[in-house]
N, CA, C and O atoms as a MOPAC input file, in Angstrom:
PM7 MOZYME 1SCF
protein

 N    -10.55800 1  -190.43700 1   186.87700 1
 C    -11.77300 1  -190.36600 1   186.10800 1
 C    -12.05000 1  -191.74000 1   185.51700 1
 O    -11.12900 1  -192.43500 1   185.08800 1
 N    -13.30600 1  -192.12400 1   185.49700 1
 C    -13.68900 1  -193.43700 1   184.99500 1
 C    -13.49600 1  -193.50000 1   183.49300 1
 O    -13.75000 1  -192.53700 1   182.76900 1
 N    -13.04300 1  -194.65100 1   183.05000 1
 C    -12.80800 1  -194.83200 1   181.62700 1
 C    -14.15100 1  -195.08200 1   180.92900 1
 O    -14.97300 1  -195.86900 1   181.39700 1
 N    -14.34900 1  -194.40800 1   179.82100 1
 C    -15.59900 1  -194.54000 1   179.07500 1
 C    -15.43700 1  -195.66200 1   178.04700 1
 O    -14.49400 1  -195.66100 1   177.25700 1
 N    -16.36200 1  -196.61000 1   178.06900 1
 C    -16.31300 1  -197.74400 1   177.15800 1
 C    -16.97200 1  -197.37200 1   175.82900 1
 O    -17.84300 1  -196.50300 1   175.80000 1
 N    -16.57400 1  -198.01000 1   174.73800 1
 C    -17.22700 1  -197.71300 1   173.45700 1
 C    -18.66800 1  -198.22900 1   173.44700 1
 O    -18.99200 1  -199.22700 1   174.09100 1
 N    -19.50900 1  -197.53800 1   172.71400 1
 C    -20.91800 1  -197.91400 1   172.61800 1
 C    -21.07800 1  -199.00700 1   171.56400 1
 O    -20.60000 1  -198.85100 1   170.44100 1
 N    -21.74700 1  -200.11300 1   171.91200 1
 C    -21.94300 1  -201.17600 1   170.92200 1
 C    -22.89300 1  -200.74400 1   169.80300 1
 O    -23.64000 1  -199.77900 1   169.96500 1
 N    -22.86900 1  -201.45200 1   168.67000 1
 C    -23.69300 1  -201.01500 1   167.53500 1
 C    -25.19900 1  -201.14700 1   167.75700 1
 O    -25.97500 1  -200.47200 1   167.08100 1
 N    -25.62800 1  -202.00000 1   168.68700 1
 C    -27.06300 1  -202.17500 1   168.91700 1
 C    -27.62500 1  -201.18400 1   169.92400 1
 O    -28.79200 1  -201.28700 1   170.30100 1
 N    -26.82400 1  -200.23300 1   170.36300 1
 C    -27.26400 1  -199.29600 1   171.40200 1
 C    -28.38500 1  -198.38300 1   170.92300 1
 O    -29.26900 1  -198.03800 1   171.70600 1
 N    -28.36600 1  -197.98800 1   169.65800 1
 C    -29.41100 1  -197.09200 1   169.15800 1
 C    -30.76900 1  -197.79100 1   169.13300 1
 O    -31.78200 1  -197.18800 1   169.48600 1
 N    -30.79600 1  -199.05300 1   168.72200 1
 C    -32.06500 1  -199.78900 1   168.69000 1
 C    -32.59300 1  -200.03100 1   170.09100 1
 O    -33.80000 1  -199.95400 1   170.32000 1
 N    -31.70700 1  -200.32200 1   171.02700 1
 C    -32.13400 1  -200.56300 1   172.40400 1
 C    -32.67600 1  -199.29000 1   173.03500 1
 O    -33.69700 1  -199.32800 1   173.72100 1
 N    -32.01200 1  -198.17300 1   172.81600 1
 C    -32.49500 1  -196.92800 1   173.41700 1
 C    -33.77700 1  -196.44700 1   172.74400 1
 O    -34.56600 1  -195.73500 1   173.36600 1
 N    -33.99700 1  -196.82100 1   171.49200 1
 C    -35.22300 1  -196.43100 1   170.79800 1
 C    -36.42200 1  -197.23200 1   171.30200 1
 O    -37.52300 1  -196.69100 1   171.40800 1
 N    -36.22500 1  -198.50500 1   171.61200 1
 C    -37.31700 1  -199.37900 1   172.03800 1
 C    -37.19400 1  -199.75900 1   173.52100 1
 O    -37.42400 1  -200.91400 1   173.87800 1
 N    -36.84200 1  -198.81900 1   174.36900 1
 C    -36.62300 1  -199.10400 1   175.78100 1
 C    -37.91000 1  -199.51800 1   176.48700 1
 O    -37.86300 1  -200.23900 1   177.48300 1
 N    -39.05700 1  -199.07000 1   175.98300 1
 C    -40.33400 1  -199.35600 1   176.63900 1
 C    -40.73700 1  -200.82200 1   176.52500 1
 O    -41.64900 1  -201.25500 1   177.22900 1
 N    -40.08600 1  -201.60000 1   175.65900 1
 C    -40.40300 1  -203.02000 1   175.55200 1
 C    -39.98800 1  -203.79600 1   176.79400 1
 O    -40.59700 1  -204.81600 1   177.11500 1
 N    -38.96800 1  -203.33400 1   177.49200 1
 C    -38.49700 1  -204.04800 1   178.67400 1
 C    -39.56600 1  -204.13800 1   179.75100 1
 O    -39.88700 1  -205.25100 1   180.16600 1
 N    -40.14300 1  -203.02700 1   180.23500 1
 C    -41.22300 1  -203.18700 1   181.21400 1
 C    -42.47800 1  -203.79600 1   180.59900 1
 O    -43.25600 1  -204.44000 1   181.30300 1
 N    -42.68700 1  -203.60400 1   179.30200 1
 C    -43.86300 1  -204.17100 1   178.66400 1
 C    -43.84900 1  -205.68500 1   178.64700 1
 O    -44.87900 1  -206.31900 1   178.88100 1
 N    -42.69600 1  -206.27300 1   178.37300 1
 C    -42.58100 1  -207.73300 1   178.37800 1
 C    -42.78900 1  -208.28000 1   179.78000 1
 O    -43.45700 1  -209.29800 1   179.95900 1
 N    -42.21700 1  -207.60700 1   180.77900 1
 C    -42.39500 1  -208.06100 1   182.16300 1
 C    -43.84700 1  -207.93500 1   182.60500 1
 O    -44.36200 1  -208.81700 1   183.29100 1
 N    -44.51200 1  -206.85100 1   182.22300 1
 C    -45.91900 1  -206.67800 1   182.59100 1
 C    -46.81000 1  -207.68700 1   181.86900 1
 O    -47.78400 1  -208.17500 1   182.44200 1
 N    -46.48400 1  -207.99700 1   180.62800 1
 C    -47.25800 1  -209.00200 1   179.90200 1
 C    -47.12400 1  -210.37100 1   180.56100 1
 O    -48.10600 1  -211.10300 1   180.68200 1
 N    -45.90900 1  -210.71900 1   180.98600 1
 C    -45.71300 1  -211.98500 1   181.69200 1
 C    -46.47900 1  -212.03700 1   182.99600 1
 O    -47.06000 1  -213.06800 1   183.33400 1
 N    -46.48800 1  -210.93000 1   183.73900 1
 C    -47.22800 1  -210.88100 1   184.99700 1
 C    -48.73000 1  -210.94200 1   184.74900 1
 O    -49.45800 1  -211.56200 1   185.52400 1
 N    -49.19900 1  -210.31200 1   183.68400 1
 C    -50.62300 1  -210.38300 1   183.35200 1
 C    -51.03200 1  -211.81500 1   182.98800 1
 O    -52.13000 1  -212.25400 1   183.33100 1
 N    -50.15500 1  -212.53600 1   182.29800 1
 C    -50.45600 1  -213.93000 1   181.98000 1
 C    -50.47300 1  -214.80200 1   183.23000 1
 O    -51.27200 1  -215.73300 1   183.32600 1
 N    -49.60200 1  -214.50900 1   184.18200 1
 C    -49.63400 1  -215.24400 1   185.44600 1
 C    -50.92600 1  -214.94000 1   186.18900 1
 O    -51.54000 1  -215.84600 1   186.75300 1
 N    -51.34700 1  -213.68400 1   186.19900 1
 C    -52.60900 1  -213.32600 1   186.85300 1
 C    -53.78200 1  -214.04100 1   186.18500 1
 O    -54.69900 1  -214.51100 1   186.85900 1
 N    -53.74200 1  -214.11800 1   184.86000 1
 C    -54.78700 1  -214.82700 1   184.14700 1
 C    -54.76100 1  -216.32000 1   184.48700 1
 O    -55.81100 1  -216.95200 1   184.60300 1
 N    -53.56700 1  -216.87500 1   184.64500 1
 C    -53.45200 1  -218.27700 1   185.02500 1
 C    -53.87600 1  -218.54700 1   186.45000 1
 O    -54.30400 1  -219.65700 1   186.76500 1
 N    -53.76600 1  -217.54400 1   187.32800 1
 C    -54.18700 1  -217.71100 1   188.72200 1
 C    -55.70300 1  -217.58200 1   188.83700 1
 O    -56.34400 1  -218.36000 1   189.54400 1
 N    -56.27400 1  -216.60300 1   188.14400 1
 C    -57.72100 1  -216.41200 1   188.25300 1
 C    -58.49900 1  -217.50900 1   187.54300 1
 O    -59.51300 1  -217.98900 1   188.04900 1
 N    -58.02400 1  -217.90000 1   186.37800 1
 C    -58.61300 1  -219.03900 1   185.67100 1
 C    -57.71600 1  -220.24700 1   185.94400 1
 O    -56.49400 1  -220.10400 1   185.89700 1
 N    -58.24300 1  -221.37700 1   186.21500 1
 C    -57.37100 1  -222.51400 1   186.53100 1
 C    -56.69300 1  -223.08600 1   185.28400 1
 O    -56.97500 1  -224.20800 1   184.86300 1
 N    -55.80000 1  -222.29400 1   184.71200 1
 C    -55.06400 1  -222.72700 1   183.53000 1
 C    -53.57200 1  -222.78500 1   183.87500 1
 O    -52.93500 1  -221.73500 1   183.94800 1
 N    -53.00400 1  -223.94400 1   184.08500 1
 C    -51.60000 1  -224.01800 1   184.48400 1
 C    -50.63100 1  -223.63800 1   183.37200 1
 O    -49.44900 1  -223.41900 1   183.63600 1
 N    -51.10900 1  -223.55600 1   182.13500 1
 C    -50.22500 1  -223.22700 1   181.02900 1
 C    -49.76000 1  -221.76800 1   181.08300 1
 O    -48.73800 1  -221.42600 1   180.48900 1
 N    -50.50500 1  -220.90300 1   181.79500 1
 C    -50.15000 1  -219.49400 1   181.84400 1
 C    -49.15900 1  -219.15500 1   182.95100 1
 O    -48.86700 1  -217.97500 1   183.14300 1
 N    -48.63600 1  -220.11400 1   183.67700 1
 C    -47.62000 1  -219.82600 1   184.69700 1
 C    -46.24300 1  -219.69300 1   184.06100 1
 O    -45.44000 1  -218.86800 1   184.49500 1
 N    -45.96300 1  -220.48400 1   183.05100 1
 C    -44.65600 1  -220.46000 1   182.41700 1
 C    -44.36800 1  -219.17000 1   181.64300 1
 O    -43.23500 1  -218.69300 1   181.71200 1
 N    -45.32400 1  -218.56700 1   180.90400 1
 C    -45.00400 1  -217.30300 1   180.23100 1
 C    -44.61800 1  -216.19000 1   181.19000 1
 O    -43.87600 1  -215.28200 1   180.81500 1
 N    -45.10900 1  -216.24500 1   182.41800 1
 C    -44.70600 1  -215.23300 1   183.39100 1
 C    -43.23800 1  -215.33700 1   183.74000 1
 O    -42.54700 1  -214.32800 1   183.88200 1
 N    -42.77000 1  -216.55700 1   183.87700 1
 C    -41.34800 1  -216.76400 1   184.15800 1
 C    -40.51300 1  -216.27000 1   182.98900 1
 O    -39.53900 1  -215.54100 1   183.17600 1
 N    -40.89600 1  -216.66700 1   181.78300 1
 C    -40.10700 1  -216.26900 1   180.62000 1
 C    -40.25200 1  -214.78500 1   180.31600 1
 O    -39.31500 1  -214.17400 1   179.80200 1
 N    -41.39800 1  -214.19000 1   180.61900 1
 C    -41.55100 1  -212.75500 1   180.41800 1
 C    -40.62200 1  -211.95500 1   181.31200 1
 O    -39.99100 1  -211.00000 1   180.86100 1
 N    -40.53600 1  -212.34300 1   182.58000 1
 C    -39.63000 1  -211.64400 1   183.50700 1
 C    -38.17100 1  -211.89600 1   183.14200 1
 O    -37.33700 1  -210.99600 1   183.24300 1
 N    -37.86300 1  -213.12200 1   182.71500 1
 C    -36.48200 1  -213.43000 1   182.35300 1
 C    -36.05900 1  -212.67700 1   181.09000 1
 O    -34.95100 1  -212.14400 1   181.03400 1
 N    -36.92200 1  -212.62900 1   180.08500 1
 C    -36.58800 1  -211.89500 1   178.85800 1
 C    -36.48300 1  -210.39800 1   179.13900 1
 O    -35.62300 1  -209.72400 1   178.57200 1
 N    -37.34300 1  -209.87200 1   180.00500 1
 C    -37.24800 1  -208.45500 1   180.37900 1
 C    -35.93800 1  -208.17300 1   181.10200 1
 O    -35.34000 1  -207.11700 1   180.89900 1
 N    -35.48400 1  -209.09600 1   181.93700 1
 C    -34.20000 1  -208.87800 1   182.61800 1
 C    -33.04200 1  -208.93300 1   181.62300 1
 O    -32.05200 1  -208.22100 1   181.79100 1
 N    -33.15500 1  -209.77400 1   180.58400 1
 C    -32.11500 1  -209.79800 1   179.54600 1
 C    -32.11500 1  -208.50200 1   178.73600 1
 O    -31.05000 1  -207.99100 1   178.39000 1
 N    -33.29100 1  -207.97200 1   178.43300 1
 C    -33.36600 1  -206.68700 1   177.73500 1
 C    -32.78600 1  -205.55600 1   178.57700 1
 O    -32.10600 1  -204.67200 1   178.05500 1
 N    -33.05700 1  -205.58700 1   179.87500 1
 C    -32.49300 1  -204.57300 1   180.76900 1
 C    -30.97600 1  -204.69000 1   180.84200 1
 O    -30.27100 1  -203.68200 1   180.89500 1
 N    -30.48200 1  -205.91000 1   180.84400 1
 C    -29.03000 1  -206.11900 1   180.82400 1
 C    -28.42900 1  -205.57200 1   179.53100 1
 O    -27.34800 1  -204.98300 1   179.54600 1
 N    -29.12800 1  -205.76600 1   178.41600 1
 C    -28.64500 1  -205.21900 1   177.14200 1
 C    -28.62600 1  -203.70500 1   177.13900 1
 O    -27.70500 1  -203.09500 1   176.59600 1
 N    -29.64300 1  -203.08700 1   177.74700 1
 C    -29.64800 1  -201.62200 1   177.84800 1
 C    -28.50200 1  -201.12500 1   178.71800 1
 O    -27.86300 1  -200.12200 1   178.40200 1
 N    -28.24600 1  -201.82900 1   179.81000 1
 C    -27.15600 1  -201.41600 1   180.70000 1
 C    -25.80500 1  -201.62100 1   180.02700 1
 O    -24.87700 1  -200.84300 1   180.24800 1
 N    -25.69100 1  -202.66500 1   179.20600 1
 C    -24.44000 1  -202.90100 1   178.49800 1
 C    -24.22900 1  -201.87300 1   177.38800 1
 O    -23.09000 1  -201.54300 1   177.05900 1
 N    -25.31600 1  -201.36900 1   176.81300 1
 C    -25.20700 1  -200.37200 1   175.75200 1
 C    -24.83000 1  -198.99900 1   176.28700 1
 O    -24.32300 1  -198.15900 1   175.54400 1
 N    -25.07100 1  -198.77000 1   177.55900 1
 C    -24.69400 1  -197.49600 1   178.17500 1
 C    -23.17300 1  -197.45800 1   178.32300 1
 O    -22.58200 1  -198.43900 1   178.77300 1
 N    -22.53200 1  -196.36000 1   177.95900 1
 C    -21.06900 1  -196.30400 1   178.08300 1
 C    -20.56500 1  -196.42700 1   179.52400 1
 O    -19.40500 1  -196.77500 1   179.74500 1
 N    -21.43200 1  -196.14200 1   180.50800 1
 C    -20.97400 1  -196.21500 1   181.89900 1
 C    -21.27500 1  -197.54600 1   182.56300 1
 O    -20.86700 1  -197.74300 1   183.70700 1
 N    -21.96000 1  -198.46100 1   181.91600 1
 C    -22.19300 1  -199.83900 1   182.35300 1
 C    -22.76600 1  -199.91900 1   183.77800 1
 O    -22.01800 1  -200.04400 1   184.74800 1
 N    -24.07700 1  -199.84600 1   183.89000 1
 C    -24.76200 1  -199.92100 1   185.17100 1
 C    -24.76200 1  -201.37100 1   185.66600 1
 O    -25.43100 1  -202.22400 1   185.08300 1
 N    -24.02700 1  -201.64900 1   186.72100 1
 C    -23.87600 1  -203.02000 1   187.20400 1
 C    -25.14900 1  -203.58200 1   187.82200 1
 O    -25.39700 1  -204.78300 1   187.72200 1
 N    -25.95300 1  -202.75000 1   188.45400 1
 C    -27.19000 1  -203.22500 1   189.06300 1
 C    -28.11500 1  -203.80000 1   187.98700 1
 O    -28.69400 1  -204.87200 1   188.16100 1
 N    -28.24300 1  -203.08100 1   186.88600 1
 C    -29.10100 1  -203.55200 1   185.80500 1
 C    -28.48000 1  -204.71800 1   185.05500 1
 O    -29.20300 1  -205.53900 1   184.49000 1
 N    -27.16400 1  -204.80900 1   185.03700 1
 C    -26.51400 1  -205.90600 1   184.32600 1
 C    -26.64600 1  -207.23200 1   185.07700 1
 O    -26.50400 1  -208.29500 1   184.47200 1
 N    -26.91300 1  -207.18600 1   186.37200 1
 C    -27.04600 1  -208.41500 1   187.15300 1
 C    -28.49000 1  -208.89600 1   187.28800 1
 O    -28.73000 1  -209.88300 1   187.98300 1
 N    -29.45400 1  -208.24200 1   186.65200 1
 C    -30.83800 1  -208.69600 1   186.77200 1
 C    -31.08300 1  -210.08700 1   186.17600 1
 O    -31.91400 1  -210.81300 1   186.72100 1
 N    -30.41000 1  -210.50900 1   185.08500 1
 C    -30.62300 1  -211.89600 1   184.64500 1
 C    -30.16800 1  -212.92400 1   185.68000 1
 O    -30.76500 1  -213.99400 1   185.79600 1
 N    -29.12300 1  -212.60500 1   186.42600 1
 C    -28.67100 1  -213.51500 1   187.48100 1
 C    -29.74200 1  -213.65100 1   188.56500 1
 O    -30.01000 1  -214.75200 1   189.04600 1
 N    -30.34900 1  -212.52600 1   188.94500 1
 C    -31.42100 1  -212.58800 1   189.94000 1
 C    -32.63000 1  -213.33300 1   189.40600 1
 O    -33.29400 1  -214.05100 1   190.15400 1
 N    -32.93000 1  -213.17300 1   188.10700 1
 C    -34.04800 1  -213.91500 1   187.51900 1
 C    -33.77700 1  -215.41200 1   187.55100 1
 O    -34.68600 1  -216.19700 1   187.81800 1
 N    -32.56000 1  -215.81300 1   187.28700 1
 C    -32.20900 1  -217.23900 1   187.35300 1
 C    -32.34200 1  -217.75100 1   188.78100 1
 O    -32.85800 1  -218.84500 1   189.00800 1
 N    -31.87700 1  -216.96000 1   189.73800 1
 C    -31.95700 1  -217.37900 1   191.14600 1
 C    -33.41700 1  -217.48000 1   191.59500 1
 O    -33.79000 1  -218.44600 1   192.26200 1
 N    -34.23500 1  -216.50400 1   191.24200 1
 C    -35.62200 1  -216.50300 1   191.71000 1
 C    -36.51000 1  -217.50500 1   190.98600 1
 O    -37.35800 1  -218.14400 1   191.61000 1
 N    -36.32500 1  -217.65000 1   189.67100 1
 C    -37.28900 1  -218.41100 1   188.88200 1
 C    -36.84600 1  -219.80800 1   188.48500 1
 O    -37.69600 1  -220.67900 1   188.30000 1
 N    -35.56100 1  -220.05400 1   188.34900 1
 C    -35.12300 1  -221.33200 1   187.80500 1
 C    -34.44900 1  -222.25100 1   188.82100 1
 O    -34.49600 1  -223.47200 1   188.66700 1
 N    -33.83000 1  -221.69500 1   189.84300 1
 C    -33.19100 1  -222.52800 1   190.86100 1
 C    -34.19900 1  -222.86300 1   191.95500 1
 O    -34.99400 1  -222.00800 1   192.34700 1
 N    -34.17400 1  -224.07800 1   192.44300 1
 C    -35.10300 1  -224.41200 1   193.53000 1
 C    -34.72400 1  -223.65900 1   194.80500 1
 O    -33.54700 1  -223.52300 1   195.13900 1
 N    -35.72200 1  -223.18600 1   195.49000 1
 C    -35.46400 1  -222.42600 1   196.70600 1
 C    -36.70400 1  -222.32400 1   197.56300 1
 O    -37.70200 1  -223.00400 1   197.32400 1
 N    -36.63000 1  -221.46700 1   198.56500 1
 C    -37.71900 1  -221.30300 1   199.51200 1
 C    -38.77300 1  -220.30500 1   199.04100 1
 O    -39.85000 1  -220.21900 1   199.63100 1
 N    -38.47300 1  -219.55200 1   197.98500 1
 C    -39.41000 1  -218.53700 1   197.50700 1
 C    -40.42400 1  -219.21600 1   196.58100 1
 O    -40.03400 1  -219.78800 1   195.56300 1
 N    -41.72000 1  -219.16200 1   196.91700 1
 C    -42.71500 1  -219.80400 1   196.04000 1
 C    -42.92700 1  -218.99500 1   194.75900 1
 O    -42.90000 1  -217.76400 1   194.77800 1
 N    -43.13600 1  -219.69800 1   193.65500 1
 C    -43.38500 1  -219.04100 1   192.37400 1
 C    -44.85300 1  -218.66300 1   192.28700 1
 O    -45.64800 1  -219.36200 1   191.66000 1
 N    -45.19900 1  -217.57700 1   192.90500 1
 C    -46.57600 1  -217.12000 1   192.89800 1
 C    -46.68100 1  -215.74100 1   192.29200 1
 O    -45.68800 1  -215.16400 1   191.84800 1
 N    -47.87700 1  -215.22500 1   192.27800 1
 C    -48.13500 1  -213.91600 1   191.71000 1
 C    -47.37000 1  -212.78500 1   192.41400 1
 O    -46.90100 1  -211.87500 1   191.73000 1
 N    -47.22100 1  -212.79800 1   193.76100 1
 C    -46.46300 1  -211.70200 1   194.38800 1
 C    -45.00400 1  -211.61900 1   193.91400 1
 O    -44.46300 1  -210.52200 1   193.76900 1
 N    -44.37500 1  -212.75800 1   193.67700 1
 C    -42.99600 1  -212.73200 1   193.19400 1
 C    -42.92400 1  -212.09400 1   191.81500 1
 O    -42.02500 1  -211.29400 1   191.55600 1
 N    -43.84700 1  -212.42900 1   190.93200 1
 C    -43.85400 1  -211.85000 1   189.59700 1
 C    -44.15300 1  -210.35300 1   189.63600 1
 O    -43.57500 1  -209.57900 1   188.87300 1
 N    -45.04700 1  -209.95600 1   190.51600 1
 C    -45.38900 1  -208.53200 1   190.62700 1
 C    -44.19500 1  -207.74000 1   191.15300 1
 O    -43.87600 1  -206.67700 1   190.62000 1
 N    -43.53600 1  -208.24200 1   192.18600 1
 C    -42.37600 1  -207.52500 1   192.73200 1
 C    -41.21200 1  -207.49600 1   191.75500 1
 O    -40.51500 1  -206.48600 1   191.65400 1
 N    -40.99000 1  -208.59500 1   191.03000 1
 C    -39.89900 1  -208.60300 1   190.05600 1
 C    -40.21200 1  -207.65900 1   188.89500 1
 O    -39.31800 1  -206.97100 1   188.40200 1
 N    -41.46400 1  -207.62100 1   188.45700 1
 C    -41.85500 1  -206.69300 1   187.39400 1
 C    -41.71700 1  -205.25200 1   187.85800 1
 O    -41.25000 1  -204.39600 1   187.10600 1
 N    -42.12000 1  -204.98300 1   189.08700 1
 C    -41.95800 1  -203.63900 1   189.64600 1
 C    -40.47800 1  -203.24900 1   189.68700 1
 O    -40.12700 1  -202.10700 1   189.38800 1
 N    -39.62900 1  -204.18000 1   190.05000 1
 C    -38.18900 1  -203.91300 1   190.07600 1
 C    -37.65900 1  -203.63700 1   188.67500 1
 O    -36.84700 1  -202.73100 1   188.49000 1
 N    -38.10600 1  -204.40200 1   187.69200 1
 C    -37.67200 1  -204.18700 1   186.31000 1
 C    -38.11100 1  -202.80900 1   185.82100 1
 O    -37.34500 1  -202.11600 1   185.15100 1
 N    -39.33500 1  -202.40900 1   186.14900 1
 C    -39.84100 1  -201.09800 1   185.72100 1
 C    -39.02700 1  -199.98200 1   186.36600 1
 O    -38.63000 1  -199.03500 1   185.68700 1
 N    -38.77700 1  -200.08100 1   187.65900 1
 C    -38.00200 1  -199.04900 1   188.36600 1
 C    -36.57700 1  -198.96900 1   187.82700 1
 O    -36.05700 1  -197.87300 1   187.61600 1
 N    -35.93900 1  -200.12200 1   187.60200 1
 C    -34.57400 1  -200.11100 1   187.07700 1
 C    -34.51200 1  -199.58000 1   185.65100 1
 O    -33.54100 1  -198.91700 1   185.28400 1
 N    -35.52700 1  -199.85900 1   184.84600 1
 C    -35.54900 1  -199.33100 1   183.47900 1
 C    -35.69700 1  -197.82200 1   183.48500 1
 O    -35.00000 1  -197.12500 1   182.74700 1
 N    -36.60200 1  -197.31100 1   184.31300 1
 C    -36.77300 1  -195.85700 1   184.41000 1
 C    -35.49900 1  -195.21200 1   184.93400 1
 O    -35.08300 1  -194.16600 1   184.43600 1
 N    -34.88100 1  -195.82300 1   185.92900 1
 C    -33.63400 1  -195.29000 1   186.50100 1
 C    -32.52200 1  -195.27200 1   185.46100 1
 O    -31.78000 1  -194.29500 1   185.35700 1
 N    -32.40600 1  -196.34400 1   184.69700 1
 C    -31.35100 1  -196.42400 1   183.69400 1
 C    -31.58000 1  -195.41800 1   182.57000 1
 O    -30.63800 1  -194.75900 1   182.13000 1
 N    -32.81500 1  -195.29400 1   182.10600 1
 C    -33.10300 1  -194.32100 1   181.05600 1
 C    -32.89400 1  -192.89300 1   181.54900 1
 O    -32.42300 1  -192.04000 1   180.79600 1
 N    -33.23600 1  -192.63000 1   182.79300 1
 C    -33.00200 1  -191.29600 1   183.35000 1
 C    -31.51100 1  -191.00400 1   183.43200 1
 O    -31.07100 1  -189.90000 1   183.11200 1
 N    -30.73400 1  -191.99300 1   183.86200 1
 C    -29.28000 1  -191.79600 1   183.94500 1
 C    -28.66600 1  -191.56400 1   182.57900 1
 O    -27.78900 1  -190.71400 1   182.42700 1
 N    -29.12500 1  -192.32400 1   181.57000 1
 C    -28.56300 1  -192.17800 1   180.22500 1
 C    -28.89400 1  -190.81000 1   179.64900 1
 O    -28.00900 1  -190.11500 1   179.14900 1
 N    -30.16400 1  -190.41700 1   179.71500 1
 C    -30.56000 1  -189.16300 1   179.09900 1
 C    -30.14600 1  -187.95400 1   179.91800 1
 O    -29.84400 1  -186.90500 1   179.34800 1
 N    -30.12300 1  -188.06900 1   181.21700 1
 C    -29.69100 1  -186.95600 1   182.05800 1
 C    -28.19300 1  -186.72700 1   181.91700 1
 O    -27.73300 1  -185.58500 1   181.91600 1
 N    -27.44400 1  -187.79600 1   181.80000 1
 C    -25.99800 1  -187.66000 1   181.68900 1
 C    -25.61000 1  -187.08200 1   180.34200 1
 O    -24.68400 1  -186.27400 1   180.27200 1
 N    -26.28900 1  -187.47100 1   179.26400 1
 C    -25.97500 1  -186.94900 1   177.94100 1
 C    -26.34000 1  -185.47900 1   177.82300 1
 O    -25.66400 1  -184.72700 1   177.12100 1
 N    -27.40800 1  -185.06100 1   178.50500 1
 C    -27.84500 1  -183.68300 1   178.38700 1
 C    -27.09400 1  -182.71900 1   179.27200 1
 O    -27.09500 1  -181.51700 1   179.00700 1
 N    -26.45200 1  -183.20900 1   180.31500 1
 C    -25.79500 1  -182.32300 1   181.27600 1
 C    -24.27700 1  -182.44600 1   181.24000 1
 O    -23.62400 1  -182.22000 1   182.25900 1
 N    -23.71000 1  -182.79200 1   180.11100 1
 C    -22.25500 1  -182.84000 1   180.02500 1
 C    -21.71400 1  -181.42400 1   180.09200 1
 O    -22.22100 1  -180.51700 1   179.43400 1
 N    -20.69100 1  -181.25300 1   180.88700 1
 C    -20.05000 1  -179.94900 1   180.98100 1
 C    -18.62100 1  -180.09300 1   180.48700 1
 O    -17.88900 1  -180.98900 1   180.90900 1
 N    -18.23900 1  -179.21000 1   179.59900 1
 C    -16.88100 1  -179.21700 1   179.08000 1
 C    -16.18600 1  -178.00700 1   179.69300 1
 O    -16.60500 1  -176.86300 1   179.51700 1
 N    -15.12200 1  -178.29600 1   180.41000 1
 C    -14.37900 1  -177.22900 1   181.07200 1
 C    -13.16700 1  -176.87600 1   180.22400 1
 O    -12.41800 1  -177.75100 1   179.79000 1
 N    -12.98900 1  -175.60300 1   179.99700 1
 C    -11.76100 1  -175.16800 1   179.33500 1
 C    -10.73500 1  -174.85600 1   180.41200 1
 O    -11.03800 1  -174.88500 1   181.60500 1
 N     -9.56400 1  -174.56800 1   179.99300 1
 C     -8.50300 1  -174.31900 1   180.97100 1
 C     -8.74400 1  -173.02800 1   181.74500 1
 O     -8.22400 1  -172.87200 1   182.85000 1
 N     -9.51900 1  -172.10300 1   181.19200 1
 C     -9.77400 1  -170.84000 1   181.88300 1
 C    -10.92300 1  -170.96100 1   182.87800 1
 O    -10.98500 1  -170.20000 1   183.84400 1
 N    -11.83600 1  -171.91400 1   182.65600 1
 C    -12.94600 1  -172.07400 1   183.58700 1
 C    -12.45100 1  -172.68800 1   184.88400 1
 O    -11.40700 1  -173.33700 1   184.94200 1
 N    -13.23600 1  -172.45700 1   185.90900 1
 C    -12.88700 1  -173.03100 1   187.20000 1
 C    -13.22600 1  -174.51700 1   187.19900 1
 O    -14.34900 1  -174.90800 1   186.88300 1
 N    -12.26400 1  -175.32100 1   187.54900 1
 C    -12.46200 1  -176.77000 1   187.61400 1
 C    -13.19700 1  -177.10100 1   188.90500 1
 O    -12.97900 1  -176.44900 1   189.92600 1
 N    -14.06500 1  -178.10600 1   188.86900 1
 C    -14.75000 1  -178.48900 1   190.11500 1
 C    -13.74600 1  -179.03600 1   191.12000 1
 O    -12.79600 1  -179.73500 1   190.76900 1
 N    -13.99100 1  -178.69200 1   192.38700 1
 C    -13.08200 1  -179.14900 1   193.42300 1
 C    -13.29200 1  -180.62300 1   193.70600 1
 O    -14.41600 1  -181.12600 1   193.68000 1
 N    -12.20100 1  -181.29800 1   193.97300 1
 C    -12.27600 1  -182.72100 1   194.32400 1
 C    -12.34900 1  -182.83000 1   195.83900 1
 O    -11.79800 1  -182.01100 1   196.57500 1
 N    -13.04400 1  -183.86500 1   196.27500 1
 C    -13.12200 1  -184.10000 1   197.70200 1
 C    -11.76500 1  -184.50800 1   198.23000 1
 O    -11.05200 1  -185.30100 1   197.61500 1
 N    -11.42300 1  -183.96000 1   199.36800 1
 C    -10.16100 1  -184.32900 1   199.98700 1
 C    -10.44300 1  -185.08500 1   201.25800 1
 O    -11.12000 1  -184.59400 1   202.16100 1
 N     -9.91500 1  -186.28000 1   201.31200 1
 C    -10.13600 1  -187.11900 1   202.48200 1
 C     -8.89200 1  -187.24000 1   203.28600 1
 O     -8.88600 1  -187.91300 1   204.31600 1

C-alpha cells in the first residue's frame, strides 16, 4: 500500500482557491491574444508569466495532495522548457492556448481526484470481505 504523506499547512488555502490556477493561465493567454490583435509587444510577456505562475500554482496543489500527483508537479518544468529555453517551438498564440488548455485539464483532473478520493474512502473491518489483489 502506498504511504500517505502529511498534508502541508497551506493545503486548505490552495484547495479553497483552486479556480485561480486556470484563471491566471487564461488571463495570460487573453493578454497574448490582445498583444497579437493589437500591435503591442508588451502584452507577450504577461502570457509567459501567466502560464508559468499557473503551472506553479498547479504544482502547489499537487504537492498539497497527500498522494502527490507527479504529472501536475512537473508542469513548471514543462513551462520552463516551452517558454524560457530556446528551442524550435515558436512563442505564439497556439502554444499559449494549448498550454492553458493543459493547465485547465490537469487542474480539473487533480481536483476530481482529490475530492473523489476523499468522498469514496472505504474502511474495511476484519469481518468485511477484503478486496482481492491481482495475482500475476
